[in-house]
N, C-alpha and C positions, 0 to 999 in steps of 0.2 A: 622318493624322500633321498633326501643326502642326510646321512649321520657322521658326523667328523667328532672324534672323540678329542678331549682337551690334550691328550699326550701328542696327539697329531698337529696341533697348530703350530705355524711357522712363525719363529720372531720377524719383524722390520720394524724400519727406521723411519722415524715421524722428523719431517723439518721442521726445526726452530724449536726442538724439546731436548730438556738437558734432564739429568738424572732420572731418566725415567727407561723404563723397559717394556715393548708392547709385544703382544702377539695376536696375528691376524686369525681368529674364532673361526669366522664364516666368510667366505665370498670370494671371488676371482677363481674359481676352479669351476672344472666342468662339473655341471649337475647342481651348482651351488644357487644362492638368491640371484634374481636378475636384475634387481634395481637400486640393490643397497650392500654394504657388507658390514662386520661386526669385528672391531677389535678391542681386545682388552688389554688397559694400560697401568704399570703401576709405577706411581711415582712416588721415588726415595723420598726421605725428609731432605727439603729444601729446593725439590726436584719442580719444576714446572713446564711452560710452556709458552711461548710469544711474548711480547704481543705480536699477535697477527691476523689475518683476516682469510677465509678462504670464498672462492665461489661456491661453495657447496654448503648446504645445511648440515648441522650436526647437531645428534642427541648425545647428551651424556647421561648416564647410571652412576653414583655412586654406589661401591658395594661396600666398601671398608674406608676407613678412616673418615679423613676431611680434607676437601679442595675448596681451596678461595679462587672464585671465578670472578672475575675484575672486568667490565667494559666502559666506555665512555661515560655511560648512565648510570652502572651502578656496580656496587659490589657486595655479593654474598657470598656465605658458607654453606657448601653443600654438604652435607653426611649422609651416613648409610640409607640408602633407596631413595634420595633425594636426586631429583633429576631436573634437566632443561633443555631447553632448545637454542642454539644460537643458528640465528637467520644468516644467509649468506650474505657475503660482504660487511658483517658486524666485526669490529677489532674486538679480539678479548685475549684475555691474560691467566693463565693456569697455574697455582701455585700450591704447593702441600708445606704449609707452615708448620705442621706437626712433627713429632718424633715417630713416628709408627709412618709404615710405608702406606700410600693411598691406591686404593684398586678402582677402577672406576672400567664401565663399558663404553663404546663408541660405536653408534651409529651414523653411518656417512652414506650417501647415495655414492656410485661409482663416477668417476670423472666424465664429463661429455665427450665423446669422440669427436675428433677432428678429422674435416675429409682429406 
């Protein structure tokens, strides 16, 4: 078992994100999960990501505040403990339209290794 304390989480830069701070809670370390990693994203008011897509599936769980998630097919507001799955290749845009920080867990598989 690997235990990682919140105080040990390291920040990381997420491409095409703005007014957002993120921490890697678990993943990419010796003894950690083998198939996925978990991040914690804090979106400041007006902060967001995209529009863009990824070849990897993503799972979002909003912990605090509200996040507007927009795809070509729909637009939805996720509140505390709401979750969603973004399939590989789907273009999405994330935005915090509120006046408080919105916090979201992100779970993703590791990128495939190229030979």
